[in-house]
N, C-alpha and C positions, 0 to 999 in steps of 0.2 A: 281664679274665677272672681269676677267682680261681684261684691256683695250687693244684693238687692233682695227685695221682698219675694220676688219670683224664685230666686235661687234658694232662699231660706225655706220656702214652702216645699220646693222639689226635695231638698235635703231632708226635711222633716218627714215628708211623705215616704221617702226611700227607707229611712230609719224605722218608721212605723211598719212598713210593709215587711221588712226584713225581720223585725221583732215578732210580728204576727206569724211569719213563716216558721220561725225558730220555735215558737210556743206550740204551733201545730205539730211540728216534727217531734218535739219532746213528748206531747200527749200520745202521738201514735206509737212512739217507742215504748212508753211506760204503760199504756193501757192494758197490753196483754200481760205484762208482769204483774200489774195490780189485780187483774181478773184471776190469774193463776194463784196468787197469794190468797185472795178471798176464798177461792175454791178449796185450797189446801186447808185454810182455817176451818171451813165447813166440814171437811172430811175428818179432821182431828176432833172437832166438836161432837161428831156422831158417836165416837168411841168414848170421849170424855163423859158425856151425859149418861152413859150406861156403865161407867165405872170399869172400862176395859181399855185396850189399846190394839193397834194394828198388829202387834206381835202375838196377840192372843185371840183375836177375832177378825171377822171379815164381813163386809156389807155384801149380802147375797142378792138384794134387790132394792131398787128405788122406785117407789110408786108416787107419781105426781097426780094430784087431784085438784080440781077447781072448786073452791067454795066461793060462790059469787064470782067476782072478777079476780080473785086471788089464788095463786098457786100454793098448794101445801104439799110438801114432799115428805113421804114416809119411807125411812130406810130400815130394812130388816137386817138385824146384825145377829150373826151366829158365831158360836165359839168354835175355833178351828179344831181343837183337839177332838171334840166328839160330835160336831155338826149339829148341836142343839141351839135353839134360839135363845139368845141372851135378852133381847128386847127390841124396842122400836125407837128410833130417833126421828123426831118430827120437826122439820123446819117450817115455822109459821109466823106470819105477821099479825099485828093487832088490826083486825079488819073493820071493826066498828068503833074503835077508840084510838085516836091519834094521840101520840105523846105531846108534850109541850111544844116541841119543834116539828116532829114528823112522826110517822108510824115507826114502831120498833119491830125487830125481827128476832125471834128466839129459836134456839135448838132445845127441844125438850125430850128427855129420855123416859120411856115408859117400860117398866118391867112387870110382867104378869105373875101375880102371886095369889094362889087360891081364888082365882076368878076375878081378882081386883087388878086394876091398872094403877100401879104405884109410880108416882113421879120420882125417878131416881136422881135426876140432875137437870140443871138448866144452864145454858150459856147464852149470853146476849151476842147475837151476830152483828146487829147494826142498831145504832141509836144516835140521836143528835140532841140529847137532852142537856140541860144546864149543868156544867161541871160543878161538883160539890153539892148538887141537889138531885135531879132526876138521873144524872149519869152515874150516881152511886149504885144503880142497879147492876153495874158491871163488876162491883166489888164482891169477892167471895164471902159468903155468909151474911149478906145483907138481909134486912127484915123481909123483903119480898121472897127471897129464895128460902129463907127459914120457914116461911108460911106455907110452902107447897112441897118441898122436898121430903120424901118419906110418906106422903099422904096418898090415899086412894082418891083419884081424880073424880070418881063418881060422888064422893061425899063433900066436895069443895063447892063453895059459892064464889063465883068468879067476880068478886068486887072487893073493895077495901073495907076494913072492919067498921069504920065509922058510918058506912052506908049499908051495913048488914052483910058484908062479904067476909071472906076468910083471909084476906091478905092484909098484913100490917104495912101500911103505907110508909114509904121513905119520908123522912122529916122534910116538910115544906114541899112535897112533891106528890100531891094527890093525883094530879092529871097524868103524870108519868106512871104512877103506880096502877091507875085504872087501865092504862094501855098494856102494861106488863100482864095484869091479870087477864085481860082480853086475849093477849097472844097465847097464854097458857090454854085458855078455853078453845081458841081456834085450833091449837095443836091437838087437844083432846078430841075435838070433833073430827079432825083429819085421821087420827089414830082409830077412832071407832069406825070410820067409813072404810079405811084401808084394810082393817081386820074383819070386815063383814058385819059389824054391829049396826051400821046404818046402810041402807040399800041404795039411796039415791043422793045426788048432790043437793036436792031440795031439802032432804032431811038433815044433811050436814049444815046447810045454811041456817035451818031452823034451830039446830043444836047450838051452833056457834054463837049466836047473839042472845042466848038466854041468860038469865041470872042478873044479879044486882048491878054488875058492872056495865050494863048496856043502857041504862036509863038516865044517864046524867049528862049535863051540858058542860063541855070542856071550857066554856068561856069564863067560869068562875075562877077566882084566884085560888092557888094551891095552898098557900100558907095558912095555917090554922091560927086561932087566937093565941097570942103570946109568942108567935114565931116572927122572926125578922124578915125572912125571905118570902118572896111572893111569886114563885115560878108558876 
């Protein structure tokens, strides 16, 4: 084929079209696998946040509620041996506080003890925060997790400590920490609604955005005086 501008354009167009087709095919092939992997991770998280496993327990119901425009899923988990309720695993996003990059989504486990809703465990399902800063919320035993696990949710103020809340913020990551606290609050509102403590979606919406974590502007820098990072 004689080399010409027209020929080169045709070749480049053909290569681009083939590349786009291959990318599309790869996405089609992998999207189901990714979706299945994400769902499996959620299923495992439901047991993890309640301190149990699929060998010892089972999800007997999944209740999905809308709080505003956001879906909150509450899973009731029972012990297989005696059919008693272990607790409730709630999948919830931060509905009024975005993280530094995007909203975060948590799985939160609530166990009822003497009329109290104790937060038994928390797992981060999705986040796009800065590595080494806000993304540290995924590390076991981080300051945010320590601030809430083992506590009665009714006695928690859903904000960071420097703003009157109950959560010790991750270093240099106040925005991410606010979003984490808000996701816990949203999960608690979903739990209250699904277990009959709240009667309507309007009550849940009202409950979810209450507290210190709801009144701050995400535009301010996260790093505090003396910190080098500014997420």
